[in-house]
Biotite code that builds the C-alpha atoms (Angstrom):
import biotite.structure as struc

atoms = struc.array([
    struc.Atom([0.000, 0.000, 0.000], chain_id="A", res_id=1, res_name="MET", atom_name="CA", element="C"),
    struc.Atom([2.994, 2.290, 0.407], chain_id="A", res_id=2, res_name="ASP", atom_name="CA", element="C"),
    struc.Atom([3.339, 2.648, -3.343], chain_id="A", res_id=3, res_name="ILE", atom_name="CA", element="C"),
    struc.Atom([-0.315, 3.713, -3.677], chain_id="A", res_id=4, res_name="VAL", atom_name="CA", element="C"),
    struc.Atom([0.084, 6.253, -0.876], chain_id="A", res_id=5, res_name="GLN", atom_name="CA", element="C"),
    struc.Atom([3.242, 7.646, -2.501], chain_id="A", res_id=6, res_name="ARG", atom_name="CA", element="C"),
    struc.Atom([1.555, 8.026, -5.886], chain_id="A", res_id=7, res_name="LEU", atom_name="CA", element="C"),
    struc.Atom([-1.585, 9.545, -4.368], chain_id="A", res_id=8, res_name="VAL", atom_name="CA", element="C"),
    struc.Atom([0.479, 12.141, -2.486], chain_id="A", res_id=9, res_name="ALA", atom_name="CA", element="C"),
    struc.Atom([1.896, 13.555, -5.742], chain_id="A", res_id=10, res_name="GLU", atom_name="CA", element="C"),
    struc.Atom([-1.260, 15.142, -7.223], chain_id="A", res_id=11, res_name="LYS", atom_name="CA", element="C"),
    struc.Atom([-4.646, 16.464, -6.037], chain_id="A", res_id=12, res_name="PRO", atom_name="CA", element="C"),
    struc.Atom([-6.475, 13.890, -8.186], chain_id="A", res_id=13, res_name="VAL", atom_name="CA", element="C"),
    struc.Atom([-5.186, 10.401, -8.937], chain_id="A", res_id=14, res_name="VAL", atom_name="CA", element="C"),
    struc.Atom([-6.994, 7.763, -10.955], chain_id="A", res_id=15, res_name="ILE", atom_name="CA", element="C"),
    struc.Atom([-5.862, 4.162, -11.154], chain_id="A", res_id=16, res_name="PHE", atom_name="CA", element="C"),
    struc.Atom([-7.260, 2.574, -14.285], chain_id="A", res_id=17, res_name="SER", atom_name="CA", element="C"),
    struc.Atom([-6.743, -0.060, -16.930], chain_id="A", res_id=18, res_name="LYS", atom_name="CA", element="C"),
    struc.Atom([-6.332, 0.829, -20.583], chain_id="A", res_id=19, res_name="SER", atom_name="CA", element="C"),
    struc.Atom([-9.240, -1.440, -21.565], chain_id="A", res_id=20, res_name="SER", atom_name="CA", element="C"),
    struc.Atom([-11.690, -0.133, -18.935], chain_id="A", res_id=21, res_name="CYS", atom_name="CA", element="C"),
    struc.Atom([-14.371, 2.093, -20.464], chain_id="A", res_id=22, res_name="CYS", atom_name="CA", element="C"),
    struc.Atom([-15.571, 3.242, -17.016], chain_id="A", res_id=23, res_name="MET", atom_name="CA", element="C"),
    struc.Atom([-12.058, 4.416, -16.160], chain_id="A", res_id=24, res_name="SER", atom_name="CA", element="C"),
    struc.Atom([-12.022, 6.451, -19.358], chain_id="A", res_id=25, res_name="HIS", atom_name="CA", element="C"),
    struc.Atom([-15.467, 7.911, -18.596], chain_id="A", res_id=26, res_name="SER", atom_name="CA", element="C"),
    struc.Atom([-14.502, 8.925, -15.054], chain_id="A", res_id=27, res_name="ILE", atom_name="CA", element="C"),
    struc.Atom([-11.283, 10.495, -16.295], chain_id="A", res_id=28, res_name="ARG", atom_name="CA", element="C"),
    struc.Atom([-13.241, 12.439, -18.949], chain_id="A", res_id=29, res_name="SER", atom_name="CA", element="C"),
    struc.Atom([-15.737, 13.642, -16.349], chain_id="A", res_id=30, res_name="LEU", atom_name="CA", element="C"),
    struc.Atom([-13.044, 14.895, -13.982], chain_id="A", res_id=31, res_name="ILE", atom_name="CA", element="C"),
    struc.Atom([-11.089, 16.532, -16.818], chain_id="A", res_id=32, res_name="CYS", atom_name="CA", element="C"),
    struc.Atom([-14.262, 18.276, -18.017], chain_id="A", res_id=33, res_name="SER", atom_name="CA", element="C"),
    struc.Atom([-14.081, 20.461, -14.894], chain_id="A", res_id=34, res_name="PHE", atom_name="CA", element="C"),
    struc.Atom([-10.530, 21.521, -15.720], chain_id="A", res_id=35, res_name="GLY", atom_name="CA", element="C"),
    struc.Atom([-8.745, 19.104, -13.394], chain_id="A", res_id=36, res_name="ALA", atom_name="CA", element="C"),
    struc.Atom([-5.594, 17.383, -14.580], chain_id="A", res_id=37, res_name="ASN", atom_name="CA", element="C"),
    struc.Atom([-5.530, 14.023, -12.801], chain_id="A", res_id=38, res_name="PRO", atom_name="CA", element="C"),
    struc.Atom([-2.546, 11.739, -12.615], chain_id="A", res_id=39, res_name="ALA", atom_name="CA", element="C"),
    struc.Atom([-3.689, 8.565, -14.342], chain_id="A", res_id=40, res_name="VAL", atom_name="CA", element="C"),
    struc.Atom([-1.902, 5.274, -13.760], chain_id="A", res_id=41, res_name="TYR", atom_name="CA", element="C"),
    struc.Atom([-2.925, 2.477, -16.115], chain_id="A", res_id=42, res_name="GLU", atom_name="CA", element="C"),
    struc.Atom([-2.006, -0.467, -13.960], chain_id="A", res_id=43, res_name="ILE", atom_name="CA", element="C"),
    struc.Atom([-2.037, -2.901, -16.862], chain_id="A", res_id=44, res_name="ASP", atom_name="CA", element="C"),
    struc.Atom([0.759, -0.908, -18.529], chain_id="A", res_id=45, res_name="ARG", atom_name="CA", element="C"),
    struc.Atom([3.184, -0.179, -15.696], chain_id="A", res_id=46, res_name="ILE", atom_name="CA", element="C"),
    struc.Atom([5.762, -2.595, -14.279], chain_id="A", res_id=47, res_name="PRO", atom_name="CA", element="C"),
    struc.Atom([4.394, -2.676, -10.715], chain_id="A", res_id=48, res_name="ASN", atom_name="CA", element="C"),
    struc.Atom([0.752, -2.682, -11.791], chain_id="A", res_id=49, res_name="GLY", atom_name="CA", element="C"),
    struc.Atom([-0.113, -6.027, -10.177], chain_id="A", res_id=50, res_name="GLN", atom_name="CA", element="C"),
    struc.Atom([1.282, -4.828, -6.859], chain_id="A", res_id=51, res_name="GLN", atom_name="CA", element="C"),
    struc.Atom([-0.795, -1.640, -7.120], chain_id="A", res_id=52, res_name="ILE", atom_name="CA", element="C"),
    struc.Atom([-3.912, -3.621, -7.987], chain_id="A", res_id=53, res_name="GLU", atom_name="CA", element="C"),
    struc.Atom([-3.449, -5.840, -4.920], chain_id="A", res_id=54, res_name="ARG", atom_name="CA", element="C"),
    struc.Atom([-3.063, -2.741, -2.738], chain_id="A", res_id=55, res_name="ALA", atom_name="CA", element="C"),
    struc.Atom([-6.236, -1.199, -4.201], chain_id="A", res_id=56, res_name="LEU", atom_name="CA", element="C"),
    struc.Atom([-8.162, -4.385, -3.461], chain_id="A", res_id=57, res_name="LEU", atom_name="CA", element="C"),
    struc.Atom([-6.845, -4.317, 0.122], chain_id="A", res_id=58, res_name="GLN", atom_name="CA", element="C"),
    struc.Atom([-8.125, -0.734, 0.411], chain_id="A", res_id=59, res_name="LEU", atom_name="CA", element="C"),
    struc.Atom([-11.587, -1.995, -0.527], chain_id="A", res_id=60, res_name="GLY", atom_name="CA", element="C"),
    struc.Atom([-11.763, -1.033, -4.193], chain_id="A", res_id=61, res_name="CYS", atom_name="CA", element="C"),
    struc.Atom([-14.164, -3.503, -5.809], chain_id="A", res_id=62, res_name="ARG", atom_name="CA", element="C"),
    struc.Atom([-13.573, -3.688, -8.732], chain_id="A", res_id=63, res_name="PRO", atom_name="CA", element="C"),
    struc.Atom([-9.990, -2.453, -8.501], chain_id="A", res_id=64, res_name="SER", atom_name="CA", element="C"),
    struc.Atom([-10.435, 0.155, -11.268], chain_id="A", res_id=65, res_name="VAL", atom_name="CA", element="C"),
    struc.Atom([-11.266, 2.874, -11.629], chain_id="A", res_id=66, res_name="PRO", atom_name="CA", element="C"),
    struc.Atom([-9.990, 3.871, -8.203], chain_id="A", res_id=67, res_name="ALA", atom_name="CA", element="C"),
    struc.Atom([-10.241, 7.618, -7.663], chain_id="A", res_id=68, res_name="VAL", atom_name="CA", element="C"),
    struc.Atom([-8.413, 9.597, -5.003], chain_id="A", res_id=69, res_name="PHE", atom_name="CA", element="C"),
    struc.Atom([-9.172, 13.284, -4.485], chain_id="A", res_id=70, res_name="ILE", atom_name="CA", element="C"),
    struc.Atom([-7.148, 15.248, -1.970], chain_id="A", res_id=71, res_name="GLY", atom_name="CA", element="C"),
    struc.Atom([-5.293, 12.050, -1.025], chain_id="A", res_id=72, res_name="GLN", atom_name="CA", element="C"),
    struc.Atom([-8.588, 10.469, 0.064], chain_id="A", res_id=73, res_name="GLU", atom_name="CA", element="C"),
    struc.Atom([-10.018, 7.357, -1.555], chain_id="A", res_id=74, res_name="LEU", atom_name="CA", element="C"),
    struc.Atom([-13.324, 8.361, -3.127], chain_id="A", res_id=75, res_name="ILE", atom_name="CA", element="C"),
    struc.Atom([-13.981, 4.954, -4.660], chain_id="A", res_id=76, res_name="GLY", atom_name="CA", element="C"),
    struc.Atom([-14.888, 3.765, -8.112], chain_id="A", res_id=77, res_name="GLY", atom_name="CA", element="C"),
    struc.Atom([-17.192, 4.882, -10.877], chain_id="A", res_id=78, res_name="ALA", atom_name="CA", element="C"),
    struc.Atom([-20.388, 4.478, -8.821], chain_id="A", res_id=79, res_name="ASP", atom_name="CA", element="C"),
    struc.Atom([-19.101, 6.678, -6.009], chain_id="A", res_id=80, res_name="GLU", atom_name="CA", element="C"),
    struc.Atom([-17.802, 9.377, -8.357], chain_id="A", res_id=81, res_name="VAL", atom_name="CA", element="C"),
    struc.Atom([-21.066, 9.454, -10.317], chain_id="A", res_id=82, res_name="MET", atom_name="CA", element="C"),
    struc.Atom([-23.063, 9.648, -7.080], chain_id="A", res_id=83, res_name="THR", atom_name="CA", element="C"),
    struc.Atom([-21.000, 12.662, -6.017], chain_id="A", res_id=84, res_name="LEU", atom_name="CA", element="C"),
    struc.Atom([-21.603, 14.255, -9.408], chain_id="A", res_id=85, res_name="GLN", atom_name="CA", element="C"),
    struc.Atom([-25.369, 13.696, -9.284], chain_id="A", res_id=86, res_name="VAL", atom_name="CA", element="C"),
    struc.Atom([-25.477, 15.201, -5.776], chain_id="A", res_id=87, res_name="LYS", atom_name="CA", element="C"),
    struc.Atom([-23.386, 18.223, -6.928], chain_id="A", res_id=88, res_name="SER", atom_name="CA", element="C"),
    struc.Atom([-20.611, 17.266, -4.511], chain_id="A", res_id=89, res_name="LYS", atom_name="CA", element="C"),
    struc.Atom([-17.830, 16.418, -6.957], chain_id="A", res_id=90, res_name="LEU", atom_name="CA", element="C"),
    struc.Atom([-16.856, 19.980, -7.915], chain_id="A", res_id=91, res_name="VAL", atom_name="CA", element="C"),
    struc.Atom([-16.612, 21.170, -4.279], chain_id="A", res_id=92, res_name="PRO", atom_name="CA", element="C"),
    struc.Atom([-14.310, 18.209, -3.562], chain_id="A", res_id=93, res_name="LEU", atom_name="CA", element="C"),
    struc.Atom([-12.112, 19.115, -6.520], chain_id="A", res_id=94, res_name="LEU", atom_name="CA", element="C"),
    struc.Atom([-11.963, 22.736, -5.369], chain_id="A", res_id=95, res_name="ILE", atom_name="CA", element="C"),
    struc.Atom([-11.090, 21.763, -1.773], chain_id="A", res_id=96, res_name="ARG", atom_name="CA", element="C"),
    struc.Atom([-8.301, 19.519, -3.073], chain_id="A", res_id=97, res_name="ALA", atom_name="CA", element="C"),
    struc.Atom([-7.024, 22.428, -5.208], chain_id="A", res_id=98, res_name="LYS", atom_name="CA", element="C"),
    struc.Atom([-7.484, 20.349, -8.353], chain_id="A", res_id=99, res_name="ALA", atom_name="CA", element="C"),
    struc.Atom([-9.521, 23.205, -9.816], chain_id="A", res_id=100, res_name="ILE", atom_name="CA", element="C"),
    struc.Atom([-9.740, 26.810, -8.683], chain_id="A", res_id=101, res_name="TRP", atom_name="CA", element="C"),
    struc.Atom([-13.248, 27.824, -9.606], chain_id="A", res_id=102, res_name="LEU", atom_name="CA", element="C"),
    struc.Atom([-16.274, 26.555, -11.448], chain_id="A", res_id=103, res_name="TRP", atom_name="CA", element="C"),
    struc.Atom([-19.165, 28.589, -12.750], chain_id="A", res_id=104, res_name="ASN", atom_name="CA", element="C"),
    struc.Atom([-21.286, 25.606, -13.765], chain_id="A", res_id=105, res_name="GLY", atom_name="CA", element="C"),
    struc.Atom([-22.194, 27.021, -17.179], chain_id="A", res_id=106, res_name="ASN", atom_name="CA", element="C"),
])
């Protein structure tokens, strides 16, 4: 889990994904649409990807991807991120994490 914590500490928004996962792509697109620039780690394309996937599963990510961290806090997967979006809570989280500075919603 140390490797996940190290990677998560580097940016306000971190997404662990797999290159073949359409939900990972959708969540990344959603977060980028607000102007955030997440660090994206495609665990099927990096050398220590299996180790990262095991750590994500230990953290409770089911399925392991997408796994979204905002402000160094595990938000969860696609369902959790979409729930935050529907409840208008995603943008305030991104602002608090300093991933985006302002949002006018237009």
